[in-house]
C-alpha positions in Angstrom: 54.8 36.6 -42.9 57.1 35.1 -40.2 55.8 34.4 -36.8 58.1 36.3 -34.4 57.8 33.6 -31.7 58.9 31.0 -34.2 62.0 33.0 -35.1 62.8 33.2 -31.4 62.4 29.5 -31.0 64.6 28.9 -34.0 67.3 31.1 -32.4 67.1 29.1 -29.2 67.4 25.8 -31.1 70.5 27.2 -32.9 72.1 28.0 -29.5 71.2 24.4 -28.4 72.8 23.0 -31.5 76.0 25.0 -30.9 76.2 24.0 -27.3 75.9 27.7 -26.3 72.5 27.9 -24.6 72.7 29.1 -21.0 70.6 28.1 -18.1 70.6 29.7 -14.6 71.5 27.3 -11.8 69.7 27.5 -8.5 72.1 28.5 -5.7 71.2 28.2 -2.0 72.7 30.1 0.8 75.1 33.1 0.9 78.2 33.3 -1.3 80.5 31.3 0.9 83.2 28.8 0.2 80.5 26.1 0.1 77.1 26.5 -1.4 74.1 24.6 -2.6 74.0 24.3 -6.4 70.9 22.7 -8.0 70.2 20.9 -4.8 73.8 19.6 -4.3 76.4 20.8 -1.9 79.6 21.9 -3.6 82.8 23.9 -3.0 82.3 27.3 -4.6 85.0 28.0 -7.2 82.8 30.2 -9.4 82.2 33.3 -7.2 84.0 36.7 -7.5 83.7 37.0 -3.7 87.5 36.9 -3.5 87.9 38.1 0.1 84.8 36.4 1.5 83.1 39.7 2.3 79.7 38.9 0.6 78.3 37.3 3.8 80.5 39.3 6.2 78.7 40.4 9.5 80.6 43.7 9.1 78.8 44.5 5.8 75.5 43.2 7.0 75.6 45.3 10.2 76.6 48.4 8.3 73.7 47.9 5.9 71.3 47.4 8.7 72.4 50.4 10.7 72.1 52.6 7.6 68.6 51.4 6.9 67.5 52.3 10.4 68.2 56.0 9.8 68.1 56.4 6.0 65.6 53.9 4.8 66.2 51.5 1.9 65.8 53.0 -1.6 67.2 56.3 -2.9 63.9 57.1 -4.6 65.2 58.7 -7.8 68.3 59.4 -9.9 71.2 61.3 -8.4 70.3 64.4 -10.6 66.7 64.6 -9.3 66.4 63.8 -5.6 68.5 60.7 -5.1 71.8 62.4 -4.3 72.0 61.4 -0.7 74.8 62.4 1.7 75.8 58.7 1.8 76.5 58.8 -1.9 78.6 61.9 -1.7 80.6 60.6 1.3 81.4 57.3 -0.4 82.6 59.1 -3.5 84.9 61.3 -1.4 86.2 58.1 0.3 86.8 56.4 -3.0 88.6 59.4 -4.5 90.9 59.6 -1.4 91.5 55.8 -1.6 92.3 55.8 -5.3 94.3 59.1 -5.0 92.2 60.9 -7.6 90.4 64.3 -7.6 86.9 62.9 -7.7 84.8 59.7 -8.1 81.3 58.9 -9.4 79.1 56.0 -8.3 77.4 53.8 -10.9 74.9 51.0 -10.4 77.1 48.2 -11.8 80.5 47.8 -13.5 78.7 47.2 -16.8 76.8 50.5 -16.5 80.0 52.3 -15.5 82.0 51.1 -18.5 79.2 51.6 -21.0 78.5 55.0 -19.6 82.1 56.3 -19.4 83.3 55.1 -22.8 80.2 56.4 -24.7 80.4 59.7 -22.8 84.1 60.3 -23.4 84.2 59.2 -27.1 82.2 59.8 -30.2 82.4 59.6 -33.9 85.2 62.2 -33.9 87.4 60.2 -31.6 89.6 57.0 -31.7 89.4 54.2 -29.1 92.1 51.6 -28.8 90.8 48.5 -27.1 92.5 45.2 -26.0 91.0 42.3 -27.9 90.1 40.5 -24.6 88.6 43.4 -22.8 85.3 42.9 -20.9 82.1 43.0 -22.8 81.0 46.2 -21.0 84.0 48.0 -22.5 83.2 46.6 -26.0 79.6 47.6 -25.7 80.7 51.1 -24.6 82.7 51.3 -27.8 79.7 50.3 -29.9 77.5 52.9 -28.3 80.2 55.6 -28.7 80.2 55.1 -32.5 83.9 56.1 -32.3 86.6 54.8 -34.6 87.5 51.6 -32.7 90.9 50.0 -33.2 91.4 46.6 -31.5 94.9 45.7 -30.6 96.3 42.2 -29.8 96.0 41.1 -26.3 98.5 43.0 -24.0 100.7 43.5 -27.2 102.5 46.8 -26.7 104.2 46.7 -30.0 100.9 46.2 -31.8 99.3 49.1 -29.9 102.2 51.4 -30.5 102.1 50.7 -34.3 98.3 51.4 -34.4 98.6 54.6 -32.3 101.3 55.8 -34.8 99.2 54.9 -37.8 95.9 56.5 -36.6 95.4 60.1 -37.7 95.0 62.8 -35.1 91.5 63.1 -33.8 89.7 65.1 -31.1 90.4 62.5 -28.4 92.2 59.2 -28.1 91.3 56.5 -25.5 93.2 53.4 -24.6 91.0 50.8 -22.9 92.2 47.8 -20.9 91.3 45.5 -18.0 93.9 45.3 -15.3 93.2 41.7 -14.4 91.4 40.0 -17.3 88.3 38.4 -16.0 88.4 35.2 -18.0 92.1 34.8 -18.4 93.5 35.9 -15.1 96.5 37.6 -16.6 97.6 41.2 -16.0 97.8 44.2 -18.3 101.2 45.9 -18.6 99.9 49.1 -17.0 103.1 51.0 -16.5 104.0 50.6 -20.2 100.4 51.4 -21.3 100.6 54.6 -19.2 103.8 55.6 -21.0 102.3 55.0 -24.4 99.2 57.0 -23.4 101.4 60.0 -22.4 103.5 59.7 -25.6 100.4 59.7 -27.9 98.2 62.2 -25.9 95.7 59.5 -25.1 93.5 58.9 -22.1 94.2 55.6 -20.4 91.0 53.9 -19.0 91.5 50.9 -16.8 88.9 48.4 -15.6 90.1 47.3 -12.2 87.0 45.1 -11.4 89.1 42.0 -10.6 92.0 43.8 -9.0 90.4 46.1 -6.5 90.4 44.8 -3.0 92.9 42.1 -4.0 96.0 43.6 -5.5 98.1 46.7 -4.8 98.8 48.4 -1.5 95.8 47.9 0.8 93.9 46.4 -2.1 93.7 49.7 -4.0 94.4 47.9 -7.3 97.1 47.7 -9.9 96.8 51.4 -10.9 98.4 52.6 -7.7 101.3 55.0 -8.3 100.7 55.0 -12.1 99.5 57.8 -14.4 96.1 56.4 -15.2 93.5 58.9 -16.3 90.3 56.9 -15.5 89.9 54.0 -13.1 86.8 51.9 -13.0 86.2 49.5 -10.2 83.3 47.4 -8.8 81.9 47.2 -5.3 80.4 43.8 -6.0 83.3 41.4 -6.4 86.1 41.5 -3.8 84.2 44.2 -1.8 81.3 41.9 -1.4 78.4 44.3 -2.3 77.0 45.9 -5.4 77.6 48.8 -7.6 80.7 50.4 -9.2 82.6 53.7 -9.5 84.7 55.7 -11.8 87.7 57.6 -10.3 89.4 60.4 -12.3 90.2 64.1 -12.6 87.4 66.4 -11.6 86.6 67.6 -15.2 86.2 64.0 -16.4 83.9 63.1 -13.5 81.9 66.2 -14.1 81.4 65.4 -17.8 80.3 61.8 -16.9 77.7 63.2 -14.5 76.3 65.1 -17.4 76.8 62.8 -20.3 76.9 59.2 -19.1 73.4 58.0 -19.8 73.8 55.0 -17.6 74.3 57.4 -14.7 71.9 60.1 -15.6 68.8 57.9 -16.3 68.9 55.4 -13.4 67.8 55.4 -9.8 70.7 55.8 -7.4 72.2 52.9 -5.4 70.1 52.0 -2.3 71.1 53.2 1.2 72.3 49.8 2.6 74.4 49.1 -0.5 76.3 52.3 -0.2 76.8 51.9 3.6 78.1 48.3 3.1 80.6 49.6 0.4 81.9 52.2 2.7 82.5 49.6 5.4 84.2 47.3 3.0 86.7 49.9 1.7 87.5 51.0 5.3 88.0 47.3 6.2 90.6 46.8 3.4 93.2 48.8 5.4 92.8 46.8 8.6 95.1 44.0 9.7 92.2 41.5 8.9 92.0 42.9 5.4 95.8 42.3 4.9 95.4 38.8 6.3 92.6 38.0 3.8 94.7 39.2 0.9 97.6 37.1 2.0 95.3 34.0 2.4 94.0 34.6 -1.1 97.5 34.8 -2.6 98.5 31.6 -0.7 95.4 29.8 -2.0 96.1 30.9 -5.5 99.7 29.7 -5.3 98.6 26.4 -3.8 96.1 25.8 -6.6 98.6 26.7 -9.4 101.2 24.4 -7.9 98.7 21.6 -7.9 97.8 22.3 -11.5 101.5 22.1 -12.5 101.8 18.8 -10.8 98.8 17.5 -12.8 100.4 18.8 -16.0 97.6 21.3 -16.6 98.5 24.6 -18.2 97.0 28.0 -17.2 98.2 31.6 -16.8 101.9 31.9 -15.8 101.1 34.3 -13.0 99.5 32.6 -9.9 96.3 34.8 -10.2 93.1 34.3 -8.2 91.4 33.9 -11.6 92.4 30.5 -13.1 91.2 29.4 -16.6 91.6 25.8 -17.8 90.9 25.4 -21.5 89.1 22.3 -22.5 90.5 20.1 -25.3 89.6 21.7 -28.7 88.0 24.6 -26.9 84.6 22.9 -27.4 81.7 24.5 -25.5 79.9 21.2 -25.1 83.0 19.6 -23.6 83.4 22.6 -21.2 79.9 22.0 -19.8 80.4 18.3 -19.5 83.6 18.8 -17.5 81.8 21.4 -15.3 79.0 19.0 -14.7 81.4 16.1 -13.9 83.2 18.4 -11.4 79.9 19.3 -9.8 79.1 15.6 -9.4 82.3 15.4 -7.3 81.2 18.4 -5.2 83.2 21.1 -7.0 81.4 23.9 -8.7 83.5 25.6 -11.4 81.5 27.1 -14.3 82.1 26.3 -17.9 82.7 29.5 -19.9 81.7 29.6 -23.6 81.5 32.1 -26.4 80.6 34.9 -26.6 82.1 35.4 -23.1 85.4 34.1 -24.6 86.6 33.8 -28.2 85.3 30.9 -30.3 87.4 27.8 -29.9 88.6 28.7 -26.3 85.8 27.4 -24.1 87.2 26.7 -20.6 86.5 26.0 -17.0 87.0 29.2 -14.9 88.2 28.7 -11.3 87.9 31.7 -8.9 89.9 31.4 -5.7 88.7 32.9 -2.4 90.5 33.7 0.8 88.0 31.6 2.7 88.8 28.4 0.8 90.6 25.8 3.0 93.6 23.9 1.9 91.5 20.7 2.0 88.9 22.3 -0.4 91.6 23.3 -2.8 93.1 19.8 -2.8 89.6 18.3 -3.3 89.3 20.5 -6.4 92.6 19.3 -7.7 91.6 15.7 -7.1 88.4 16.3 -9.1 90.4 17.9 -11.9 92.8 14.9 -12.0 89.9 12.7 -13.1 89.2 15.2 -16.0 92.7 15.6 -17.3 91.9 13.9 -20.7 89.4 16.8 -21.4 91.7 19.6 -20.4 94.7 21.0 -22.3 
């Protein structure tokens, strides 16, 4: 009989042999443009804190004031006794901001995607999913046990052909990120919306890396489009924690009854909800617009520098910038990441299963709070690693 612990150790050794074993780094200080990483000071190019709100006094003050009157924890799930007025007020604010009939809070983007896909689709339904969608959408498809059809990345012709070939079912869902988290490119949302209408499908868009950054007042790339379900996070550009789904009222009502990741979990804590409200309100201020402009300028500066170095990345100057290592080798990705850290630049190596096999890369995330000098320092560090980058 096999020893269970020995099988686990063998699995860990296999990860080591493949260069795929992960280790958590020790990070000191708030998520700022410069942080401590494993005891070394480094410029932070790995955080999704795109607008620099994670350590904002605005959010800290909002959280503190809310705790003084409402305490800290919600105490239970929303359907028991955890449905606080703060939760309801934030959902109303999100629905107005996203121009939808209703919204529902979830405790993370992963929980939102897993919950909404498995609640809206089942064995009698078809789900069409972009091949580079986030793992949470993929896992939602698995839990739904629906008929899942994967289409080529942002390939409208391939999706159209697969929609036409699939027999009619109870429901059809089209799933896509708006900004792809490991590639930085954008989905063709207007065309996807047209395809969804043509084929009587629900279009579900994960706006995690667009919300706060793109669209009017940071509302995201779905603004003005016929999108049935919008998921967004409160923990990336908005600097806090949690997520939401915004949609028509019947969809939100069904999720509140059927999304297991909503029904069976304690509601978001009071200070987290208050900080999210403050962040959304801040997006429409002149300072919010200035931060978005600074982020766009920083992304453009970094992309120009990469072109001058002869390094290829996404054609759009996105705030998410992947640099594939030669051969897509995971070990090389981690060696390059460590070499950059030695030069005071922290950009994490990304390996399978986060990205497809043979496409290991270094992922840079730009922030509005990066200075020109910090971006140039990163480019100088990359210049020394050109031989390992495609």
